C-alpha positions in Angstrom: 204.5 91.0 -68.2 203.3 89.1 -65.5 200.7 87.1 -64.1 198.9 88.4 -61.0 196.0 87.1 -58.8 192.4 88.5 -59.2 189.1 87.5 -57.4 188.1 85.4 -60.5 191.6 84.2 -61.2 195.0 85.0 -62.6 195.5 87.8 -65.0 198.0 88.9 -67.3 199.2 92.4 -66.5 198.9 93.3 -70.0 195.1 93.0 -69.3 195.0 95.4 -66.5 193.9 98.6 -68.3 192.6 101.6 -66.5 193.1 100.8 -62.8 191.8 102.5 -59.8 194.6 101.5 -57.2 192.7 102.1 -53.9 188.9 101.2 -53.7 186.6 99.0 -51.8 183.8 96.6 -52.6 182.5 96.1 -49.1 183.6 97.9 -45.8 181.8 96.5 -42.5 182.3 96.0 -39.0 182.8 92.3 -38.7 181.9 92.0 -35.1 178.6 93.8 -35.8 177.8 91.7 -38.8 178.7 88.4 -36.6 176.3 89.7 -33.7 173.6 90.6 -36.2 173.5 88.7 -39.2 169.8 89.3 -39.8 170.7 92.9 -40.6 173.0 92.2 -43.6 171.1 91.4 -46.7 173.8 89.8 -48.8 171.8 89.5 -52.0 170.5 93.0 -51.9 174.1 94.2 -51.5 175.7 92.0 -53.8 173.1 93.4 -56.4 174.3 96.9 -55.4 177.7 96.0 -55.9 177.3 94.6 -59.0 175.4 97.5 -60.5 178.2 100.1 -59.1 180.8 98.0 -60.5 179.3 97.5 -64.1 178.9 101.4 -64.0 182.5 101.7 -63.4 183.3 99.4 -66.1 181.1 100.9 -68.7 182.9 104.3 -68.0 186.1 102.6 -68.8 187.4 101.2 -65.5 188.9 97.7 -66.3 190.7 96.7 -62.9 189.8 97.7 -59.4 192.4 97.1 -56.4 190.3 96.4 -53.2 192.0 97.5 -50.1 189.8 96.4 -47.4 192.0 95.0 -44.6 190.9 91.9 -42.7 189.7 93.7 -39.6 187.3 96.1 -41.7 185.3 93.3 -42.8 187.2 92.1 -46.0 184.9 89.4 -47.7 186.8 87.5 -50.3 183.7 85.3 -51.4 181.7 88.4 -51.7 184.2 90.6 -53.6 184.5 87.1 -55.9 180.9 87.1 -56.6 180.6 90.9 -57.4 183.4 90.5 -59.9 181.9 87.5 -61.5 178.8 89.2 -61.8 180.2 92.7 -63.2 183.2 91.6 -65.2 185.4 93.9 -63.1 189.0 92.7 -62.7 189.2 93.0 -58.8 192.6 92.4 -57.0 191.8 91.2 -53.4 193.8 92.1 -50.4 195.6 90.8 -47.4 196.7 92.9 -44.3 195.4 94.9 -41.2 194.2 98.4 -40.4 195.7 100.9 -38.1 193.6 99.8 -34.9 195.4 97.1 -32.9 194.5 93.7 -34.4 193.2 92.2 -30.9 193.7 88.5 -32.0 197.5 89.2 -32.7 198.4 91.4 -29.5 200.0 88.4 -27.5 201.1 86.5 -30.4 204.6 86.6 -32.3 204.9 88.7 -35.3 205.7 85.5 -37.3 201.9 84.7 -37.3 201.0 88.2 -38.6 203.4 87.5 -41.4 202.1 83.9 -42.0 198.6 84.9 -42.1 199.2 87.3 -45.0 201.6 84.9 -46.8 199.1 82.3 -46.7 196.1 84.4 -48.1 198.6 85.2 -51.0 200.3 81.9 -51.7 197.4 79.2 -50.6 194.3 81.6 -50.7 191.7 83.2 -48.1 189.9 80.5 -46.2 187.9 78.0 -48.5 187.0 80.7 -51.1 189.4 79.9 -53.6 190.5 83.5 -54.0 194.3 84.5 -53.5 195.2 87.9 -52.3 197.1 90.0 -54.5 198.2 93.3 -52.5 199.0 93.9 -48.9 197.3 96.6 -47.2 198.5 98.5 -44.0 197.7 101.7 -42.3 198.9 104.4 -39.9 196.7 106.7 -38.2 197.3 109.4 -36.4 200.5 108.3 -35.6 202.8 105.3 -35.3 202.6 103.2 -32.2 204.5 99.9 -31.1 201.7 97.6 -32.3 201.1 99.4 -35.5 205.0 99.4 -36.5 204.8 95.6 -35.7 202.1 95.4 -38.5 203.9 97.3 -40.8 207.0 95.3 -40.4 205.2 92.1 -40.6 203.6 93.5 -43.9 207.1 94.3 -45.2 208.3 90.8 -44.4 205.1 89.1 -46.1 205.9 91.3 -49.1 209.6 90.3 -49.5 208.5 86.7 -49.1 205.9 86.7 -51.7 206.4 89.8 -53.8 202.9 91.1 -53.4 202.9 94.9 -53.5 202.2 97.3 -50.4 199.5 99.8 -50.4 198.9 102.0 -47.3 196.6 104.1 -45.7 198.2 107.5 -44.1 197.4 110.5 -42.1 199.1 113.2 -44.1 198.5 115.9 -41.5 201.2 114.0 -39.3 203.4 112.9 -42.4 202.9 109.5 -41.3 203.7 108.4 -45.0 207.3 109.2 -43.9 207.1 107.0 -41.0 205.8 104.1 -42.9 208.9 104.6 -45.4 211.1 104.6 -42.6 209.9 101.2 -41.4 209.8 99.8 -44.8 213.5 100.9 -45.5 214.8 99.5 -42.4 212.9 95.9 -43.5 214.9 96.1 -46.9 211.6 97.0 -49.0 212.1 98.0 -52.6 209.9 101.3 -52.4 209.4 101.0 -56.0 206.7 98.5 -54.8 204.8 100.5 -52.4 202.1 103.0 -52.9 201.7 105.6 -49.9 197.9 106.1 -49.8 196.0 109.3 -49.2 198.8 111.6 -50.5 196.2 113.9 -52.0 195.0 114.9 -48.4 198.1 116.8 -48.0 198.7 120.4 -49.4 202.4 120.0 -48.6 204.3 119.4 -51.8 207.5 118.9 -50.0 206.1 116.2 -48.3 204.8 114.4 -51.7 208.3 114.8 -53.0 209.8 113.2 -50.1 207.6 110.2 -50.7 208.7 110.4 -54.4 212.2 110.8 -53.6 212.4 107.9 -51.4 211.4 105.8 -54.3 207.8 105.1 -53.5 204.2 106.2 -55.1 202.0 108.9 -54.2 198.4 107.3 -54.0 196.3 110.4 -55.0 193.4 108.3 -54.0 190.7 110.2 -52.3 189.1 111.9 -55.2 185.4 112.8 -54.3 185.9 113.5 -50.7 185.7 116.9 -50.3 187.7 117.2 -46.7 190.4 118.1 -46.1 190.8 119.2 -50.0 188.4 119.5 -52.5 188.3 117.7 -55.8 189.8 121.0 -57.6 192.5 121.1 -54.9 193.3 117.5 -55.4 193.6 118.0 -59.0 195.7 121.0 -59.0 198.2 119.0 -56.7 198.5 116.5 -59.3 199.0 118.9 -61.8 201.8 120.5 -59.7 203.5 117.0 -59.3 203.3 116.1 -63.1 204.6 119.6 -64.1 207.7 118.5 -61.8 208.2 115.5 -63.8 206.7 112.9 -61.6 203.9 111.4 -63.4 205.8 108.0 -63.2 205.1 108.0 -59.5 201.4 109.0 -59.2 198.3 106.7 -59.1 194.9 107.9 -58.9 191.8 106.5 -57.0 188.9 107.4 -54.9 188.9 105.1 -51.7 184.8 104.7 -52.4 183.1 101.6 -51.9 179.9 99.6 -53.2 178.7 99.7 -49.4 180.3 101.0 -46.5 178.6 100.7 -43.0 180.2 103.8 -41.3 177.2 105.9 -42.4 173.5 105.3 -42.5 172.5 103.9 -45.7 172.1 106.5 -48.2 173.9 109.5 -46.4 177.2 109.3 -48.1 175.3 109.2 -51.6 173.6 112.5 -50.5 176.4 114.2 -48.8 179.4 113.3 -51.1 177.8 112.6 -54.4 181.1 112.7 -56.2 182.6 109.8 -54.1 182.2 107.0 -56.7 184.0 104.8 -58.8 183.3 106.9 -62.2 184.5 110.5 -60.5 187.8 110.3 -62.0 187.1 109.4 -65.5 184.1 111.7 -65.7 185.4 114.8 -63.7 188.9 114.6 -62.7 190.7 113.6 -66.1 188.8 116.5 -68.0 190.1 118.8 -65.2 193.6 117.7 -65.7 193.2 117.9 -69.4 192.1 121.5 -68.9 195.2 122.4 -66.7 197.5 120.7 -69.7 198.2 117.5 -68.3 199.2 115.4 -71.4 197.4 112.2 -72.5 200.8 110.6 -72.1 200.9 111.4 -68.4 197.2 110.5 -67.9 198.0 107.1 -69.4 201.0 106.7 -67.1 199.0 107.5 -63.9 196.0 105.3 -64.7 197.6 102.5 -66.6 201.5 102.5 -66.8 202.0 102.9 -63.1 199.5 100.1 -62.1 201.0 97.7 -64.2 204.4 98.4 -63.4 203.6 98.1 -59.8 202.1 94.6 -60.3 204.5 93.4 -62.7 207.3 93.4 -60.0 206.1 90.0 -58.6 209.5 88.2 -57.3 210.1 87.7 -54.0 213.6 89.0 -52.7 
């Protein structure tokens, strides 16, 4: 057992329970919010977030790992208040997305590392919230600044022990590029989840990720492109049949609010993209295809717990 940080304080990993490893409470354009604060109704969105998180908790979700990077509007105070209002255990992130982080273009990489380490060890601003996971991303391909961010993420991980969860573009097999960088930095890949692996229909690519020692984040359930829910579930079945249940995590990459869309459009066009989809729809599909209860427990409870129990710097 180990103690990890959540939005509402320390949590024993024995209490993680059913865990969604790649979700978002709030995804916004921080520049837009800064320029137009009058168009942001915090109280209304907090009420919406609490409602959605309560629905997930009622369905059986106990813990959610928020993977909103700093430059996609991570709002630790909002996450804290949503967690407190809903009872959901939420791990808060640090880290950066795949766009070039403008603030750090002309600054040394040590400042990137220090920013993440401070979020993890001391807390995020004056919120009283400490980050418990590192997010980084690569899309559509690795470029120089992106590699700097990945290397900084690896160094912050080794300095703090916080696990790494990534965003990838599987069509270009960018998960393997991330693994190359992490291995070069001496990262224990058993503490890394390569995200969006279920966007791939190439089982050889996924086996390469697992063979390197990392986890495949099958974490876009509910998004029907480039793979349908049935296709994503079938890939999980194939991996489990090959003995890889211990290297799979499940999630949706959904959010309580995301300003990429006009409000209401995502709910209308992607109704399955919600925090309860895996419990209500995907797990029954896996059972029908012969996946055992032990394997389901491993992917949704055991693997997240093992990832977060490896907390020592090295």
